[in-house]
Backbone as CSV, one residue per row, in Angstrom:
resi,resn,N_x,N_y,N_z,CA_x,CA_y,CA_z,C_x,C_y,C_z
1,GLN,-0.591,6.572,31.718,-0.954,5.255,31.179,-0.018,4.894,30.051
2,VAL,-0.562,4.631,28.876,0.279,4.201,27.779,0.877,5.406,27.052
3,GLN,2.145,5.291,26.701,2.830,6.291,25.901,3.172,5.673,24.554
4,LEU,3.011,6.455,23.492,3.231,5.965,22.143,4.268,6.823,21.436
5,VAL,5.212,6.181,20.763,6.254,6.878,20.032,6.374,6.289,18.636
6,GLU,6.153,7.132,17.619,6.251,6.689,16.235,7.673,6.867,15.715
7,SER,8.029,6.046,14.740,9.312,6.168,14.066,9.188,5.577,12.667
8,GLY,10.179,5.832,11.835,10.208,5.252,10.504,9.828,6.194,9.382
9,GLY,9.400,7.403,9.712,9.071,8.362,8.678,10.315,8.877,7.989
10,GLY,10.108,9.595,6.897,11.231,10.141,6.157,10.820,10.578,4.777
11,LEU,11.808,10.810,3.934,11.596,11.238,2.558,11.696,10.042,1.629
12,VAL,10.698,9.888,0.774,10.674,8.784,-0.177,10.119,9.283,-1.505
13,GLN,10.586,8.719,-2.600,10.067,9.085,-3.917,8.717,8.434,-4.157
14,ALA,7.911,9.059,-5.005,6.624,8.483,-5.369,6.821,7.058,-5.870
15,GLY,5.958,6.163,-5.393,6.073,4.761,-5.750,6.903,3.949,-4.780
16,GLY,7.563,4.623,-3.868,8.398,3.947,-2.892,7.618,3.457,-1.692
17,SER,8.336,2.882,-0.739,7.718,2.284,0.437,8.383,2.752,1.721
18,LEU,7.606,2.738,2.791,8.098,3.013,4.130,7.374,2.104,5.105
19,ARG,8.036,1.770,6.199,7.428,1.003,7.272,7.499,1.835,8.544
20,LEU,6.341,2.213,9.055,6.264,2.992,10.277,6.109,2.065,11.476
21,SER,6.711,2.449,12.586,6.601,1.691,13.816,6.039,2.573,14.921
22,CYS,5.293,1.963,15.819,4.752,2.640,16.988,5.125,1.808,18.197
23,ALA,5.999,2.335,19.030,6.440,1.640,20.232,5.675,2.163,21.435
24,ALA,5.077,1.264,22.190,4.295,1.639,23.361,5.032,1.285,24.641
25,SER,4.754,2.060,25.679,5.319,1.789,26.994,4.312,2.186,28.066
26,GLY,4.472,1.661,29.257,3.603,2.004,30.365,2.396,1.104,30.539
27,ARG,1.978,0.454,29.485,0.801,-0.408,29.501,0.847,-1.318,28.284
28,SER,0.387,-2.523,28.435,0.327,-3.432,27.301,-0.723,-2.955,26.311
29,ILE,-0.378,-2.942,25.027,-1.339,-2.511,24.016,-2.357,-3.595,23.707
30,SER,-2.229,-4.751,24.323,-3.176,-5.833,24.078,-4.594,-5.477,24.505
31,VAL,-4.745,-4.461,25.341,-6.070,-4.040,25.803,-6.690,-2.981,24.898
32,TYR,-5.961,-2.567,23.865,-6.435,-1.507,22.979,-6.590,-1.958,21.537
33,ALA,-7.638,-1.464,20.889,-7.616,-1.423,19.438,-6.665,-0.283,19.081
34,MET,-5.963,-0.407,17.969,-4.973,0.593,17.586,-5.279,1.150,16.203
35,GLY,-4.843,2.379,15.984,-5.070,2.996,14.693,-3.896,3.837,14.237
36,TRP,-3.796,4.001,12.924,-2.871,4.948,12.317,-3.702,6.035,11.643
37,PHE,-3.385,7.280,11.955,-4.031,8.438,11.357,-2.982,9.262,10.632
38,ARG,-3.432,10.141,9.754,-2.495,11.026,9.075,-3.113,12.402,8.893
39,GLN,-2.269,13.413,8.901,-2.714,14.783,8.752,-1.791,15.507,7.777
40,ALA,-2.329,15.830,6.616,-1.594,16.571,5.605,-1.635,18.059,5.944
41,PRO,-0.706,18.853,5.412,-0.687,20.288,5.701,-2.009,20.962,5.363
42,GLY,-2.570,21.707,6.323,-3.810,22.432,6.111,-5.069,21.587,6.079
43,LYS,-4.968,20.303,6.409,-6.124,19.423,6.356,-6.400,18.767,7.705
44,GLU,-7.577,18.153,7.816,-7.972,17.465,9.035,-7.213,16.152,9.191
45,ARG,-7.104,15.705,10.438,-6.496,14.421,10.727,-7.531,13.327,10.461
46,ASN,-7.180,12.362,9.639,-8.116,11.320,9.245,-7.507,9.929,9.397
47,ILE,-8.393,8.950,9.502,-7.981,7.560,9.677,-7.291,7.036,8.427
48,ALA,-6.268,6.227,8.638,-5.651,5.471,7.565,-5.971,3.988,7.716
49,ALA,-5.792,3.459,8.934,-6.029,2.046,9.182,-6.227,1.788,10.663
50,THR,-6.959,0.724,11.000,-7.134,0.303,12.385,-6.951,-1.204,12.474
51,ILE,-6.709,-1.673,13.695,-6.536,-3.099,13.917,-7.093,-3.465,15.282
52,SER,-7.747,-4.621,15.366,-8.362,-5.062,16.606,-7.317,-5.481,17.630
53,LYS,-7.775,-5.711,18.860,-6.868,-5.972,19.977,-5.864,-7.094,19.741
54,SER,-6.324,-8.184,19.153,-5.440,-9.320,18.919,-4.991,-9.426,17.462
55,GLY,-5.352,-8.448,16.649,-4.904,-8.408,15.271,-5.754,-9.176,14.278
56,GLY,-6.888,-9.692,14.722,-7.701,-10.513,13.848,-8.536,-9.756,12.827
57,TYR,-8.751,-8.476,13.065,-9.587,-7.680,12.182,-8.882,-6.364,11.889
58,THR,-9.038,-5.885,10.663,-8.447,-4.619,10.257,-9.438,-3.801,9.452
59,TYR,-9.189,-2.503,9.409,-9.982,-1.583,8.602,-9.007,-0.657,7.881
60,TYR,-9.303,-0.348,6.616,-8.500,0.592,5.848,-9.404,1.595,5.163
61,THR,-8.984,2.851,5.156,-9.709,3.831,4.377,-9.531,3.473,2.903
62,ASP,-10.538,3.776,2.095,-10.561,3.309,0.704,-9.295,3.652,-0.085
63,SER,-8.754,4.827,0.131,-7.631,5.285,-0.673,-6.340,4.493,-0.461
64,VAL,-6.237,3.746,0.632,-5.002,3.005,0.908,-5.157,1.496,0.770
65,LYS,-6.356,1.022,0.511,-6.595,-0.413,0.390,-5.732,-1.021,-0.705
66,GLY,-5.099,-2.123,-0.377,-4.235,-2.802,-1.323,-2.806,-2.318,-1.316
67,ARG,-2.546,-1.193,-0.663,-1.194,-0.632,-0.624,-0.615,-0.571,0.786
68,PHE,-1.469,-0.343,1.776,-1.022,-0.248,3.163,-1.412,-1.509,3.927
69,THR,-0.591,-1.889,4.893,-0.891,-3.017,5.761,-0.596,-2.632,7.206
70,ILE,-1.611,-2.721,8.057,-1.420,-2.480,9.479,-1.220,-3.829,10.170
71,SER,-0.325,-3.871,11.129,-0.074,-5.094,11.867,0.324,-4.745,13.294
72,ARG,0.304,-5.755,14.160,0.709,-5.517,15.538,1.432,-6.728,16.082
73,ASP,2.316,-6.482,17.020,3.028,-7.529,17.729,2.887,-7.192,19.203
74,ASN,1.882,-7.776,19.836,1.612,-7.447,21.230,2.758,-7.849,22.161
75,ALA,3.500,-8.895,21.806,4.641,-9.313,22.614,5.732,-8.248,22.628
76,LYS,5.851,-7.492,21.530,6.821,-6.410,21.440,6.199,-5.062,21.778
77,ASN,4.902,-5.068,22.085,4.173,-3.849,22.414,4.314,-2.808,21.305
78,SER,4.155,-3.273,20.063,4.362,-2.411,18.909,3.285,-2.601,17.856
79,VAL,3.071,-1.539,17.087,2.151,-1.540,15.961,2.910,-1.009,14.757
80,TYR,2.581,-1.518,13.572,3.308,-1.146,12.371,2.357,-0.741,11.255
81,LEU,2.876,0.059,10.340,2.135,0.398,9.132,3.098,0.301,7.956
82,GLN,2.918,-0.721,7.142,3.697,-0.879,5.920,2.981,-0.121,4.816
83,MET,3.672,0.813,4.186,3.086,1.661,3.158,3.838,1.440,1.852
84,ASN,3.137,0.949,0.849,3.722,0.697,-0.459,3.107,1.611,-1.508
85,SER,3.818,1.792,-2.610,3.347,2.604,-3.735,2.864,3.971,-3.270
86,LEU,3.673,4.633,-2.492,3.289,5.918,-1.918,3.098,6.995,-2.976
87,LYS,2.142,7.871,-2.715,1.782,8.958,-3.611,2.117,10.304,-2.974
88,PRO,2.448,11.319,-3.784,2.781,12.635,-3.218,1.691,13.208,-2.317
89,GLU,0.431,12.972,-2.633,-0.663,13.488,-1.825,-0.768,12.819,-0.456
90,GLU,0.031,11.784,-0.229,0.049,11.123,1.067,1.134,11.683,1.984
91,THR,1.766,12.763,1.548,2.679,13.491,2.417,1.884,14.004,3.615
92,ALA,2.314,13.658,4.812,1.565,14.004,6.017,2.359,13.609,7.244
93,VAL,1.881,14.076,8.393,2.371,13.562,9.658,1.499,12.365,9.998
94,TYR,2.119,11.244,10.295,1.400,10.018,10.602,1.436,9.766,12.107
95,TYR,0.257,9.506,12.677,0.108,9.327,14.115,-0.385,7.933,14.468
96,CYS,0.151,7.400,15.528,-0.311,6.159,16.119,-1.247,6.507,17.274
97,ALA,-2.337,5.757,17.431,-3.301,6.047,18.484,-3.874,4.768,19.074
98,ALA,-4.282,4.851,20.339,-4.868,3.724,21.060,-6.288,4.053,21.486
99,GLU,-7.190,3.096,21.310,-8.595,3.254,21.654,-8.894,2.426,22.892
100,SER,-9.328,3.078,23.969,-9.586,2.369,25.223,-11.021,2.442,25.714
101,THR,-11.828,3.345,25.175,-13.187,3.530,25.674,-14.017,2.261,25.547
102,ASP,-14.014,1.651,24.357,-14.712,0.383,24.191,-13.852,-0.661,23.492
103,GLY,-12.674,-0.270,23.044,-11.733,-1.198,22.448,-12.131,-1.790,21.116
104,THR,-12.988,-1.094,20.370,-13.464,-1.613,19.092,-12.618,-1.094,17.940
105,TYR,-12.236,-1.982,17.037,-11.370,-1.615,15.923,-12.078,-0.806,14.864
106,TRP,-13.418,-0.861,14.841,-14.167,-0.152,13.813,-14.360,1.328,14.097
107,ASP,-13.823,1.840,15.184,-13.849,3.269,15.455,-12.844,3.960,14.540
108,VAL,-13.301,4.982,13.812,-12.448,5.646,12.831,-12.318,7.151,13.044
109,ALA,-13.017,7.702,14.020,-12.957,9.132,14.298,-11.874,9.430,15.324
110,THR,-11.210,10.558,15.163,-10.116,10.907,16.062,-10.548,10.995,17.520
111,HIS,-11.755,11.501,17.775,-12.211,11.684,19.147,-12.458,10.367,19.871
112,GLU,-12.522,9.262,19.144,-12.746,7.960,19.751,-11.451,7.323,20.266
113,TYR,-10.315,7.946,19.989,-9.022,7.435,20.425,-8.504,8.247,21.604
114,ASP,-7.968,7.548,22.583,-7.644,8.151,23.863,-6.179,8.542,24.036
115,TYR,-5.280,7.857,23.373,-3.853,8.105,23.519,-3.209,8.254,22.155
116,TRP,-2.300,9.215,22.054,-1.675,9.559,20.781,-0.167,9.715,20.903
117,GLY,0.531,9.329,19.853,1.939,9.634,19.757,2.134,11.040,19.224
118,GLN,3.390,11.464,19.100,3.698,12.804,18.619,3.722,12.899,17.100
119,GLY,3.727,11.778,16.430,3.694,11.761,14.985,5.069,11.632,14.358
120,THR,5.093,11.129,13.136,6.317,11.029,12.359,6.033,11.539,10.948
121,GLN,6.920,12.375,10.423,6.709,13.007,9.129,7.035,12.049,7.992
122,VAL,6.108,11.961,7.044,6.315,11.204,5.811,6.202,12.186,4.655
123,THR,7.246,12.290,3.853,7.245,13.179,2.708,7.473,12.356,1.448
124,VAL,6.539,12.451,0.513,6.614,11.703,-0.738,6.858,12.690,-1.870
125,SER,7.996,12.590,-2.520,8.356,13.499,-3.599,7.951,12.924,-4.952
126,SER,7.727,13.801,-5.926,7.308,13.393,-7.260,8.392,13.629,-8.286
């Protein structure tokens, strides 16, 4: 079905910004709610942000509100995560995921997402 590939990760100083991209192929992402998750070393994979099928609704975990922006361009079959004012504790592998079971953007648990990319490393230095 759909394949997801993340890009845009890298090394950035604390307070800096990065824009992550998720390119999809095999299926239009217009049928999916999409999410960005992150997993720090030794920790569980947790939600960062989600976006509804047409981009009208978004959800952010409390720690990133006001700093991160999730967006999508269904015509380009892509999802993005703009990350500003990055903190060292946000060093993690960031994953793009697609939700197909019910297509609701308010799903925030990893098991509710059906398709995953391989992740892109984000390292924030202090």
